[in-house]
C-alpha positions as CSV (number, residue, x, y, z in Angstrom):
1,M,0.0,0.0,0.0
2,F,2.9,2.3,0.7
3,G,5.1,1.1,-2.1
4,M,6.8,3.6,-4.4
5,H,5.9,2.0,-7.8
6,N,3.4,3.7,-10.1
7,S,1.1,0.7,-10.3
8,F,0.0,1.0,-6.7
9,L,-3.8,1.5,-6.5
10,F,-4.0,4.1,-3.7
11,H,-2.2,7.3,-2.8
12,F,-2.6,9.9,-0.1
13,K,-3.8,13.3,-1.1
14,G,-3.1,15.2,2.2
15,N,-4.7,13.0,4.9
16,D,-7.2,11.5,2.5
17,L,-6.8,8.2,0.8
18,K,-7.6,8.4,-2.9
19,I,-7.6,6.0,-5.9
20,R,-4.7,6.5,-8.3
21,D,-5.8,7.4,-11.8
22,N,-4.9,5.4,-14.9
23,V,-4.1,2.1,-13.2
24,S,-5.4,-1.0,-14.9
25,I,-4.9,-4.7,-15.0
26,S,-5.3,-7.1,-17.9
27,S,-8.8,-7.5,-19.3
28,V,-10.1,-4.6,-17.1
29,R,-10.2,-1.0,-18.0
30,S,-8.9,1.6,-15.6
31,V,-12.3,3.1,-15.1
32,T,-13.9,-0.3,-14.2
33,L,-11.0,-1.1,-11.9
34,A,-11.3,2.3,-10.2
35,A,-15.1,1.8,-9.7
36,F,-14.4,-1.7,-8.2
37,V,-11.7,-0.5,-5.9
38,E,-13.6,2.6,-4.8
39,H,-16.4,0.3,-3.4
40,F,-13.9,-1.0,-0.8
41,L,-12.3,2.3,0.0
42,E,-14.9,2.9,2.7
43,Y,-13.9,-0.3,4.4
44,I,-10.2,0.5,4.3
45,E,-11.0,3.9,5.9
46,L,-13.1,2.1,8.6
47,M,-10.2,-0.2,9.4
48,E,-8.0,2.9,9.8
49,Y,-10.7,4.6,11.9
50,F,-10.8,1.8,14.4
51,R,-7.0,1.5,14.4
52,D,-6.8,5.2,15.3
53,F,-9.4,4.7,18.0
54,L,-7.4,1.9,19.6
55,D,-4.1,3.8,19.2
56,S,-5.7,6.7,21.1
57,F,-5.5,4.6,24.2
58,K,-1.7,5.0,24.2
59,Y,-2.0,8.8,24.8
60,C,-4.6,8.7,27.6
61,E,-5.6,6.5,30.5
62,P,-9.0,5.1,29.5
63,S,-11.1,3.1,31.9
64,Q,-10.5,-0.7,31.9
65,T,-14.0,-1.2,30.6
66,Y,-13.0,0.8,27.5
67,L,-9.9,-1.2,27.1
68,C,-12.1,-4.3,27.2
69,Y,-14.2,-2.7,24.5
70,G,-11.1,-2.1,22.4
71,V,-9.8,-5.6,22.8
72,A,-13.3,-7.0,22.0
73,I,-13.2,-5.0,18.7
74,K,-9.7,-6.3,17.8
75,R,-10.4,-9.9,18.9
76,N,-13.9,-10.3,17.4
77,I,-13.8,-8.0,14.3
78,L,-10.4,-6.7,13.2
79,Y,-8.3,-9.8,13.7
80,P,-10.7,-12.1,12.0
81,I,-10.9,-9.6,9.0
82,Y,-7.1,-9.6,8.8
83,E,-7.0,-13.4,8.9
84,K,-9.6,-13.7,6.2
85,L,-7.9,-11.2,4.0
86,I,-4.6,-13.1,4.4
87,D,-6.4,-16.3,3.4
88,V,-7.9,-14.7,0.3
89,E,-4.4,-13.3,-0.6
90,E,-2.9,-16.7,-0.1
91,I,-5.5,-18.3,-2.4
92,I,-4.9,-15.7,-5.1
93,R,-1.1,-16.0,-4.8
94,K,-1.2,-19.7,-5.2
95,Q,-3.4,-19.3,-8.4
96,E,-5.1,-22.6,-7.7
97,E,-8.5,-21.0,-8.1
98,T,-9.8,-18.5,-10.7
99,F,-10.8,-15.2,-9.1
100,T,-12.9,-12.8,-11.1
101,L,-13.6,-9.3,-9.9
102,L,-17.1,-10.2,-9.1
103,K,-16.1,-13.3,-7.1
104,L,-13.4,-11.3,-5.3
105,S,-16.0,-8.5,-4.6
106,E,-18.5,-11.0,-3.2
107,R,-15.8,-12.5,-0.9
108,L,-14.5,-9.1,0.3
109,I,-18.0,-7.8,1.0
110,S,-18.8,-10.7,3.3
111,I,-15.5,-10.2,5.1
112,F,-16.0,-6.5,5.6
113,A,-19.7,-6.7,6.5
114,P,-19.4,-6.3,10.3
115,L,-17.4,-3.1,9.9
116,K,-20.4,-0.9,8.9
117,S,-22.5,-2.2,11.8
118,L,-19.6,-1.8,14.1
119,R,-19.2,1.9,13.2
120,E,-22.9,2.6,13.8
121,V,-22.8,0.9,17.2
122,H,-19.5,2.6,18.1
123,Q,-20.9,6.0,17.4
124,E,-24.1,5.2,19.4
125,V,-22.5,3.9,22.6
126,T,-19.2,5.6,23.1
127,V,-18.4,9.0,24.6
128,S,-15.2,11.1,24.7
129,I,-12.6,9.5,26.9
130,Q,-10.8,12.8,27.5
131,D,-13.8,14.8,28.5
132,N,-15.5,12.3,30.9
133,S,-14.5,10.5,34.0
134,A,-13.7,6.8,34.0
135,L,-16.9,6.1,36.0
136,Y,-19.1,7.8,33.4
137,C,-17.3,6.2,30.5
138,S,-17.7,2.7,31.9
139,T,-21.3,3.0,33.0
140,S,-22.4,4.9,29.9
141,L,-20.8,2.3,27.7
142,L,-22.4,-0.7,29.5
143,C,-25.8,1.0,29.7
144,N,-25.8,2.2,26.1
145,L,-24.8,-1.2,24.8
146,R,-27.5,-2.9,26.9
147,S,-30.2,-0.4,25.8
148,S,-29.2,-0.6,22.1
149,L,-29.9,-4.3,22.1
150,K,-33.6,-3.5,22.2
151,H,-33.3,-1.6,18.9
152,S,-31.4,-4.1,16.8
153,I,-32.7,-4.4,13.3
154,T,-30.5,-7.2,11.7
155,K,-29.1,-10.4,13.0
156,L,-25.5,-9.1,12.4
157,E,-26.1,-5.9,14.4
158,H,-27.7,-7.9,17.2
159,D,-24.9,-10.4,17.4
160,L,-22.3,-7.7,17.4
161,K,-24.0,-5.7,20.2
162,L,-24.4,-8.9,22.3
163,T,-20.7,-9.7,21.8
164,L,-19.5,-6.2,22.7
165,Y,-21.7,-6.0,25.8
166,L,-20.6,-9.4,27.1
167,E,-17.0,-8.6,26.6
168,C,-17.2,-5.2,28.2
169,L,-18.6,-6.7,31.4
170,Y,-15.2,-8.4,31.9
171,K,-13.6,-5.7,34.0
172,Y,-16.6,-5.4,36.4
173,F,-16.9,-9.1,36.8
174,F,-13.2,-9.6,37.3
175,L,-13.3,-7.0,40.1
176,I,-16.3,-8.6,41.7
177,D,-14.7,-12.0,41.5
178,S,-11.5,-10.9,43.2
179,W,-13.4,-8.9,45.8
180,L,-15.8,-11.6,46.8
181,T,-13.5,-14.6,46.6
182,R,-10.2,-13.0,47.8
183,N,-11.3,-10.0,49.7
184,D,-9.3,-7.9,47.2
185,F,-11.0,-4.7,46.1
186,V,-8.8,-2.9,43.6
187,D,-10.3,-0.1,41.4
188,I,-7.3,1.9,40.2
189,N,-9.2,3.9,37.6
190,E,-12.1,4.6,39.9
191,E,-14.5,3.3,37.3
192,F,-16.5,0.8,39.4
193,V,-20.0,1.7,40.6
194,L,-19.1,0.8,44.2
195,V,-16.4,2.6,46.3
196,K,-14.5,1.8,49.5
197,V,-15.2,4.1,52.4
198,T,-12.7,4.2,55.3
199,S,-13.4,5.8,58.7
200,T,-12.2,5.6,62.3
201,Q,-15.2,7.5,63.8
202,S,-17.9,4.9,63.8
203,L,-19.2,2.8,66.7
204,E,-18.3,-0.4,64.7
205,Y,-14.7,0.7,64.7
206,K,-14.7,1.6,68.4
207,T,-16.2,-1.7,69.5
208,S,-14.6,-4.2,67.1
209,P,-11.3,-5.7,68.3
210,F,-10.3,-6.6,64.8
211,L,-10.6,-3.3,63.0
212,S,-7.8,-0.8,62.7
213,T,-10.0,1.3,60.5
214,K,-13.7,0.9,59.7
215,T,-14.0,-0.1,56.0
216,S,-17.3,-0.2,54.3
217,Y,-18.5,-0.1,50.7
218,D,-21.2,2.0,49.2
219,V,-22.6,3.0,45.8
220,C,-20.6,5.8,44.2
221,A,-22.3,9.1,44.7
222,D,-21.2,10.3,41.2
223,I,-23.0,7.6,39.2
224,K,-26.1,8.9,37.3
225,T,-29.4,7.7,38.6
226,E,-30.5,6.2,35.3
227,F,-27.3,4.2,35.1
228,R,-27.6,3.0,38.7
229,M,-31.1,1.5,38.0
230,H,-29.9,-0.2,34.8
231,G,-29.8,-4.0,34.4
232,I,-26.6,-5.6,35.8
233,I,-25.4,-2.3,37.3
234,E,-28.5,-2.3,39.5
235,I,-27.7,-5.9,40.6
236,I,-24.1,-4.8,41.5
237,C,-25.4,-1.9,43.5
238,T,-27.8,-4.1,45.5
239,K,-27.2,-7.8,45.4
240,V,-23.4,-7.7,45.0
241,L,-23.1,-5.0,47.7
242,Q,-25.3,-7.1,50.0
243,I,-23.1,-10.2,49.5
244,A,-19.9,-8.2,50.0
245,K,-21.3,-7.1,53.4
246,N,-21.9,-10.7,54.4
247,I,-18.4,-11.8,53.3
248,R,-16.7,-8.9,55.0
249,L,-18.5,-9.6,58.3
250,L,-17.6,-13.3,58.1
251,F,-14.0,-12.3,57.4
252,L,-14.0,-10.1,60.5
253,L,-15.6,-12.9,62.5
254,R,-12.8,-15.2,61.4
255,K,-15.3,-17.4,59.5
256,F,-13.6,-18.7,56.3
257,D,-15.6,-21.9,55.6
258,F,-17.7,-20.2,53.0
259,Y,-14.7,-19.9,50.5
260,T,-15.3,-22.5,47.8
261,K,-13.2,-22.9,44.7
262,F,-15.4,-22.9,41.6
263,E,-14.5,-23.9,38.1
264,G,-14.2,-20.8,36.0
265,T,-14.6,-17.1,36.8
266,L,-17.9,-15.2,37.1
267,H,-17.4,-13.9,33.6
268,Q,-16.7,-17.3,32.2
269,E,-19.8,-18.8,33.9
270,L,-21.9,-15.9,32.6
271,L,-20.8,-16.6,29.0
272,R,-21.3,-20.3,29.4
273,R,-24.8,-20.0,30.8
274,F,-25.8,-17.4,28.3
275,L,-24.6,-19.4,25.3
276,I,-26.5,-22.4,26.7
277,E,-29.6,-20.2,26.9
278,L,-29.1,-19.1,23.2
279,C,-28.7,-22.8,22.2
280,K,-31.9,-23.7,23.9
281,Y,-33.8,-20.8,22.2
282,F,-32.5,-21.4,18.7
283,K,-32.4,-25.2,19.2
284,Y,-28.7,-25.4,18.4
285,E,-27.4,-28.9,19.3
286,G,-23.7,-28.5,18.6
287,E,-21.3,-28.6,21.5
288,D,-18.5,-26.8,19.7
289,V,-19.7,-23.3,20.8
290,L,-19.1,-24.3,24.4
291,E,-15.6,-25.7,24.0
292,N,-12.5,-23.9,25.2
293,L,-14.6,-21.0,26.5
294,M,-12.1,-18.6,28.1
295,D,-12.0,-15.0,29.0
296,F,-10.7,-13.0,26.1
297,Q,-8.2,-11.2,28.2
298,E,-6.4,-14.3,29.3
299,I,-2.7,-13.9,28.8
300,E,0.2,-16.2,28.3
301,H,3.5,-15.7,30.1
302,Q,6.7,-15.2,28.1
303,K,10.0,-15.5,29.9
304,A,12.4,-12.6,29.5
305,L,16.0,-12.7,30.6
306,V,17.0,-9.9,32.9
307,I,20.0,-9.3,35.2
308,K,19.8,-10.2,38.9
309,Y,20.6,-7.4,41.2
310,P,23.3,-8.7,43.6
311,I,22.3,-6.3,46.3
312,I,18.8,-4.8,47.0
313,N,19.5,-1.2,47.6
314,S,17.7,2.1,47.0
315,E,15.1,2.7,44.3
316,K,17.9,4.1,42.1
317,C,19.6,0.7,41.9
318,K,16.4,-0.8,40.5
319,Q,16.0,1.7,37.7
320,I,16.7,0.2,34.3
321,V,19.8,1.6,32.6
322,E,21.5,0.9,29.3
323,M,24.0,-1.5,31.0
324,D,21.0,-3.6,32.3
325,K,20.3,-4.8,28.8
326,L,21.7,-8.3,28.5
327,E,22.8,-8.0,24.9
328,N,25.1,-5.2,26.0
329,L,26.9,-7.5,28.4
330,V,27.1,-10.9,26.9
331,D,26.5,-12.6,23.5
332,T,23.1,-14.1,24.1
333,N,23.6,-16.4,21.1
334,D,26.6,-18.1,22.7
335,S,25.0,-21.0,24.5
336,F,28.2,-21.8,26.5
337,L,28.5,-18.2,27.7
338,M,24.8,-18.1,28.6
339,E,25.3,-21.3,30.7
340,A,28.3,-19.7,32.5
341,F,26.2,-16.6,33.3
342,A,23.1,-18.6,34.3
343,E,23.5,-17.8,38.0
344,F,23.4,-14.0,37.3
345,I,20.3,-14.1,35.1
346,S,16.7,-14.5,36.2
347,K,13.7,-15.2,34.2
348,E,11.1,-12.6,34.8
349,E,7.5,-12.9,33.6
350,S,6.5,-10.4,31.1
351,L,3.0,-10.3,29.8
352,K,1.9,-10.2,26.2
353,E,-1.5,-10.5,24.7
354,S,-2.4,-14.1,23.6
355,K,-3.4,-14.9,20.2
356,P,-7.1,-15.0,19.6
357,H,-8.8,-18.4,20.0
358,D,-10.0,-20.3,16.9
359,M,-13.6,-19.3,17.6
360,T,-14.3,-15.9,19.0
361,L,-17.3,-15.0,21.1
362,F,-18.8,-13.3,18.0
363,D,-18.3,-16.4,16.0
364,R,-20.0,-18.5,18.7
365,I,-23.0,-16.2,18.9
366,S,-23.3,-15.9,15.1
367,K,-23.2,-19.6,14.7
368,I,-26.0,-20.2,17.2
369,T,-28.4,-17.5,16.3
370,T,-30.7,-17.6,13.3
371,G,-32.4,-14.3,14.0
372,L,-32.9,-11.8,16.8
373,F,-32.9,-13.1,20.4
374,P,-35.5,-11.6,22.7
375,L,-33.1,-10.7,25.5
376,R,-35.5,-9.3,28.0
377,N,-33.8,-9.9,31.4
378,S,-32.0,-13.1,30.5
379,L,-28.5,-11.8,31.4
380,E,-29.7,-10.3,34.6
381,K,-31.4,-13.5,35.7
382,I,-28.3,-15.5,34.8
383,F,-26.1,-13.2,36.9
384,K,-28.5,-13.4,39.9
385,D,-28.5,-17.2,39.6
386,I,-24.7,-17.3,39.6
387,L,-24.5,-15.1,42.6
388,K,-27.1,-17.3,44.4
389,D,-25.3,-20.5,43.6
390,R,-21.9,-19.2,44.6
391,F,-22.5,-16.9,47.5
392,S,-25.9,-17.5,49.1
393,V,-24.2,-19.7,51.8
394,S,-22.3,-16.6,53.1
395,G,-25.6,-14.9,54.1
396,L,-26.8,-18.0,56.0
397,M,-23.4,-18.3,57.7
398,V,-23.7,-14.6,58.9
399,K,-27.1,-15.3,60.4
400,S,-25.9,-18.5,62.0
401,A,-22.8,-16.8,63.5
402,L,-24.9,-14.0,65.0
403,I,-27.4,-16.3,66.5
404,E,-25.1,-19.1,67.8
405,D,-22.0,-17.2,68.7
406,H,-23.4,-13.8,69.7
407,H,-26.9,-14.7,70.9
408,L,-28.7,-12.4,68.6
409,A,-32.1,-14.0,69.1
410,K,-31.7,-13.8,72.9
411,I,-30.7,-10.2,72.7
412,L,-33.8,-9.3,70.6
413,E,-36.0,-11.1,73.1
414,F,-34.2,-9.3,75.9
415,L,-34.9,-5.9,74.3
416,R,-38.6,-6.7,73.9
417,G,-38.8,-7.8,77.5
418,L,-37.0,-4.8,78.9
419,Y,-38.3,-1.9,76.7
420,L,-41.7,-3.3,75.7
421,F,-42.6,-5.1,78.9
422,G,-42.6,-8.4,77.1
423,D,-41.3,-10.1,80.2
424,S,-43.8,-9.9,83.1
425,S,-41.0,-10.8,85.6
426,I,-39.5,-7.3,85.0
427,Y,-42.6,-5.4,85.9
428,P,-42.2,-5.7,89.7
429,F,-39.0,-3.7,89.4
430,F,-41.0,-0.8,87.8
431,Q,-43.8,-1.2,90.3
432,Q,-41.2,-0.5,93.0
433,F,-40.1,2.5,91.0
434,F,-43.7,3.8,91.0
435,D,-44.0,3.2,94.8
436,E,-40.8,5.2,95.5
437,M,-41.4,7.8,92.9
438,K,-42.4,10.5,95.4
439,F,-39.0,10.0,97.2
440,L,-36.8,10.1,94.1
441,Q,-37.3,13.9,93.7
442,H,-35.6,14.3,97.1
443,S,-33.1,11.4,96.8
444,P,-31.5,11.1,93.4
445,W,-29.0,8.6,94.8
446,R,-31.9,6.1,94.7
447,Y,-31.3,5.8,91.0
448,M,-28.0,4.2,91.7
449,K,-29.8,1.6,93.9
450,F,-32.3,1.0,91.1
451,S,-29.6,0.7,88.5
452,S,-27.7,-1.9,90.5
453,H,-30.9,-3.8,91.2
454,L,-31.8,-3.8,87.5
455,K,-28.4,-5.1,86.5
456,D,-28.5,-7.9,89.0
457,M,-32.0,-8.9,88.0
458,L,-31.2,-8.9,84.3
459,S,-27.9,-10.9,84.9
460,E,-30.0,-13.6,86.5
461,M,-32.7,-13.6,83.8
462,Y,-30.5,-13.2,80.7
463,P,-27.0,-14.4,81.6
464,P,-25.5,-14.5,78.1
465,V,-27.0,-11.2,77.1
466,C,-25.3,-9.0,79.7
467,N,-21.9,-10.0,78.3
468,K,-22.9,-8.6,74.9
469,C,-24.1,-5.2,76.0
470,D,-23.7,-2.5,78.7
471,I,-26.8,-1.6,80.7
472,S,-27.3,1.3,83.1
473,L,-30.2,3.2,84.6
474,N,-29.8,7.0,84.3
475,S,-31.9,10.0,85.2
476,A,-31.8,13.6,84.1
477,K,-29.8,16.0,86.3
478,E,-32.8,18.1,87.0
479,H,-35.0,17.2,90.0
480,Y,-38.5,16.7,88.7
481,V,-41.6,17.0,90.9
482,D,-44.1,15.8,88.3
483,A,-44.5,12.0,88.0
484,L,-44.7,12.1,84.2
485,D,-41.5,14.1,84.0
486,L,-39.9,11.5,86.2
487,C,-41.0,8.7,83.9
488,D,-39.6,10.6,80.9
489,S,-36.3,11.1,82.7
490,L,-35.9,7.4,83.4
491,N,-33.5,6.1,80.8
492,I,-32.3,2.5,80.4
493,N,-29.1,2.8,78.4
494,V,-28.2,-0.3,76.5
495,V,-25.0,-0.1,74.4
496,M,-24.6,-3.0,72.0
497,K,-21.1,-4.4,71.4
498,W,-19.8,-5.3,68.0
499,P,-21.0,-7.1,65.9
500,L,-24.5,-6.8,67.4
501,N,-24.4,-3.0,66.9
502,I,-24.5,-3.7,63.2
503,V,-28.0,-5.2,63.5
504,I,-29.2,-3.2,66.5
505,T,-28.2,0.4,65.9
506,E,-28.3,3.4,68.2
507,D,-31.2,4.8,66.3
508,E,-33.3,1.7,67.0
509,I,-32.3,1.9,70.7
510,V,-33.7,5.4,70.6
511,L,-37.0,4.1,69.2
512,Y,-37.1,1.4,71.9
513,E,-36.6,4.1,74.5
514,S,-39.4,6.2,73.0
515,L,-41.8,3.2,73.2
516,F,-40.5,2.4,76.7
517,H,-41.4,5.9,77.9
518,F,-44.9,5.6,76.4
519,I,-45.5,2.2,78.0
520,I,-44.1,3.1,81.4
521,K,-46.4,6.2,81.6
522,L,-49.3,3.9,80.7
523,K,-48.2,1.5,83.5
524,W,-47.8,4.5,85.8
525,A,-51.4,5.5,85.1
526,F,-52.7,2.0,85.8
527,H,-50.7,1.9,89.0
528,T,-51.9,5.3,90.1
529,L,-55.6,4.6,89.4
530,N,-55.5,1.1,91.1
531,S,-54.0,2.7,94.2
532,L,-57.0,5.0,94.5
533,S,-59.3,3.0,96.8
534,C,-63.0,3.7,96.6
535,K,-63.4,2.6,100.2
536,D,-61.4,5.6,101.3
537,I,-64.0,8.0,99.9
538,S,-67.1,6.0,100.5
539,I,-69.8,8.0,102.4
540,Q,-71.0,5.9,105.4
541,R,-72.3,8.7,107.7
542,K,-75.9,9.9,107.5
543,G,-76.6,13.5,106.9
544,V,-73.9,13.9,104.3
545,G,-74.9,16.5,101.7
546,K,-76.1,15.6,98.2
547,V,-73.3,17.6,96.6
548,I,-70.7,15.5,98.3
549,K,-72.4,12.2,97.3
550,N,-72.5,13.4,93.7
551,T,-68.9,14.4,93.8
552,V,-67.9,10.9,95.2
553,K,-69.9,9.2,92.4
554,K,-68.2,11.5,89.8
555,L,-64.8,10.5,91.2
556,E,-65.7,6.8,91.0
557,V,-67.1,7.1,87.5
558,F,-64.1,9.1,86.4
559,K,-61.7,6.5,87.8
560,F,-63.4,3.6,86.0
561,S,-63.8,5.5,82.8
562,L,-60.1,6.3,82.8
563,L,-59.3,2.6,83.5
564,H,-61.6,1.6,80.7
565,C,-59.9,4.0,78.3
566,L,-56.4,3.0,79.5
567,N,-57.3,-0.7,79.0
568,F,-58.4,0.2,75.5
569,I,-55.1,1.9,74.8
570,Q,-53.1,-0.9,76.4
571,H,-54.9,-3.5,74.3
572,Y,-54.2,-1.6,71.2
573,V,-50.5,-1.0,71.9
574,I,-49.5,-4.3,73.7
575,Y,-51.9,-6.8,72.2
576,F,-52.4,-5.4,68.7
577,C,-49.4,-3.2,67.6
578,I,-46.6,-5.2,69.3
579,T,-48.2,-8.6,68.7
580,K,-48.9,-7.9,65.0
581,C,-45.4,-6.5,64.3
582,L,-43.8,-9.3,66.4
583,K,-45.5,-12.0,64.3
584,Q,-44.4,-10.3,61.1
585,F,-40.9,-10.0,62.5
586,E,-40.7,-13.7,63.4
587,L,-41.7,-14.6,59.9
588,D,-39.2,-12.1,58.3
589,F,-36.4,-13.2,60.7
590,E,-37.0,-16.8,59.9
591,K,-36.9,-16.2,56.2
592,S,-33.9,-13.9,56.4
593,N,-30.8,-15.4,54.8
594,D,-28.2,-12.6,55.0
595,L,-27.0,-9.6,57.0
596,D,-29.2,-7.1,55.2
597,S,-32.4,-9.1,55.6
598,V,-31.7,-9.7,59.3
599,I,-31.1,-6.0,59.8
600,K,-34.3,-5.1,57.8
601,S,-36.5,-7.6,59.7
602,H,-35.5,-6.0,63.1
603,R,-35.7,-2.4,61.8
604,D,-39.1,-3.0,60.3
605,F,-40.3,-4.4,63.6
606,V,-39.1,-1.4,65.7
607,E,-40.2,1.2,63.2
608,G,-43.5,-0.5,62.6
609,V,-44.5,-0.5,66.3
610,H,-43.2,3.1,66.7
611,N,-45.2,4.3,63.8
612,M,-48.4,2.6,64.9
613,V,-48.1,4.1,68.4
614,G,-46.8,7.5,67.4
615,F,-50.1,9.2,66.6
616,L,-51.2,8.6,70.2
617,Q,-48.6,11.1,71.4
618,S,-48.9,13.6,68.5
619,E,-48.4,17.1,69.8
620,K,-50.4,18.5,67.0
621,D,-53.6,17.1,68.5
622,A,-54.7,18.5,71.9
623,Y,-56.8,15.4,72.6
624,N,-54.1,12.8,72.8
625,F,-52.7,10.2,75.2
626,Q,-50.8,13.0,77.1
627,S,-54.1,14.7,77.9
628,V,-55.5,11.4,79.3
629,L,-52.5,11.2,81.6
630,H,-53.2,14.7,82.6
631,C,-56.7,13.6,83.7
632,V,-55.1,10.8,85.7
633,K,-52.9,13.3,87.6
634,V,-55.9,15.6,88.2
635,L,-58.0,12.6,89.6
636,N,-55.1,11.6,91.8
637,S,-54.8,15.0,93.2
638,V,-58.5,15.5,94.0
639,W,-59.2,11.9,95.1
640,Y,-58.6,12.7,98.8
641,D,-59.5,16.4,98.6
642,L,-63.3,16.6,98.2
643,D,-63.3,20.3,98.6
644,L,-61.1,20.6,95.5
645,A,-63.1,17.9,93.7
646,M,-66.3,19.9,94.1
647,D,-64.8,22.8,92.2
648,E,-66.4,22.4,88.8
649,R,-63.4,24.1,87.1
650,V,-61.3,21.1,88.2
651,L,-63.2,17.9,88.1
652,D,-65.9,18.7,85.5
653,A,-63.4,20.4,83.2
654,S,-61.0,17.4,83.4
655,Y,-63.9,14.9,82.8
656,N,-65.0,16.9,79.7
657,L,-61.4,16.9,78.4
658,F,-61.3,13.1,79.0
659,K,-64.5,12.4,77.1
660,K,-63.1,14.4,74.1
661,C,-59.8,12.5,74.3
662,K,-61.6,9.2,74.6
663,A,-63.8,9.9,71.5
664,K,-60.8,11.0,69.5
665,L,-58.6,8.1,70.4
666,E,-61.3,5.5,69.8
667,T,-62.0,6.9,66.4
668,Q,-58.3,6.8,65.4
669,V,-57.6,3.4,66.8
670,N,-60.8,1.8,65.4
671,K,-59.8,3.1,62.0
672,I,-56.4,1.4,62.3
673,Y,-58.2,-1.8,63.4
674,L,-60.4,-1.8,60.3
675,M,-57.4,-1.1,58.0
676,N,-55.2,-3.9,59.5
677,Y,-57.6,-6.7,60.2
């Protein structure tokens, strides 16, 4: 092509390749030959176009996914074209077969056919490497290729897009494979959709004996939303991230039994299963398309002779200089001399790209398909199945380790018993607290006594639990006079140790405390009303005024009305909300098979109960549970003070407030009953 003789068909005019005038061959006029050659000029320019695209990688640092894309083009399109052209040239050179221009044209058109489709696909799916980040280049390439599969028109175009998409997944799958099987997360170009986050400020870091820094993984914040929700990338951002959390926790727990050696990488397995899916759909029965299926980036090792450094010194000694070249020191062709210098020469592995296999992925797909393949979610389903087959055991091992080694189930039962009064044996402790409540405002030191008593009681009831968390009973520094303020100031602090704090977070403990304050105020109201004896205010003497008798009756009616209302609230909270959410939690916890599902089952339980109870304490509504408690306080204060009780502004006003609260609460609760039954 670049020869100097005048019979050469092409010449450069500036940077453009043109057909040389007045060149002819025997039996063909120059005009006819020029028209024939011009038909293939476009293909030659396309070959040069893709060579320039691949050469551009030398002058920048593209993402590894783009490198995979470039290798896929070379391996599946360019190399086969070169080989076929060489074969045609060899046939013509041997002159064993007669080639007319028409026959040659037909052969060349079939060889160059993929180039036009490749150019259209290339322009559709690629972006500027220089102007965009590696993350955007990688994700946009994968998403554009995946989306373009839906708009394929011809079999050739569809096969080409399938090939490029599968080959471009190699980098992501290689990273996932090394991450999940070797705990090796390396993303030099920062093109992966997940990132490693390192911190030393978390509770996990402070309570884990194995962590020098707290390392976690999360979805990269810079990824575009439409890319994040796209096909395999969505699976990586959800399922793969979830599996990685399981494996990392097992690694920190020193559980390595889940590591199983599988035949083939994730990418190889994806290709194998997808080709099997294609064979089933197109009813292709040959086994040749599944033989020698290897990742296209596999490399062979070539041994290169280099000099051994006699002494390992500074970095300067390791820099290659002219004298390091072996040929400048010895005659490498002299076998006797090379044998003499063998001790001073080492064989260092240098990598070179292997030759393409006999059958490329594009060849395999083209051989199987007879038309367009309705892809739908086939690739995503295959990827999920592979992850399930290889890594589902890690999630079950996490759950098993948390339950058996760290008593997670007992801890959750303990929290329900302590904060939600699920264990009736704890209630006497709080009954004692109610009895001594009037003394606490003058003797804050009694909290220390209660705290010690609580720890001793829990240690006897839940012996394995107390080793996994720190429990203390604290009160606010202020000295409260009001009983409800004292209930709010009573805080049972439970600090979970690692790894339980991964499942039971500080935020969930706060929700537990909020529910605890609600229930303890409810229990205080019952305790207060039950301590009001009707016998103490019964009128046994004759001649007592009618007003006093009516007042006593009002007090008794008010008491039992409050008890009825509180029973209604208690039934809703304890026997409906908590019981309903607990049953759902038990089902979810039983079905949970990894760390995320265990965390979610517990979080849904706590948040579910809190949300169902929250409206009772809403400050936006004046007729709420807090107003009912206010009525209990008023009744308690006037029970033994009939003079105060006969004041209509006190008793009657409180009773009217109570009736409005009761009507409001019953309406709200009954609505929830109807919606949830």
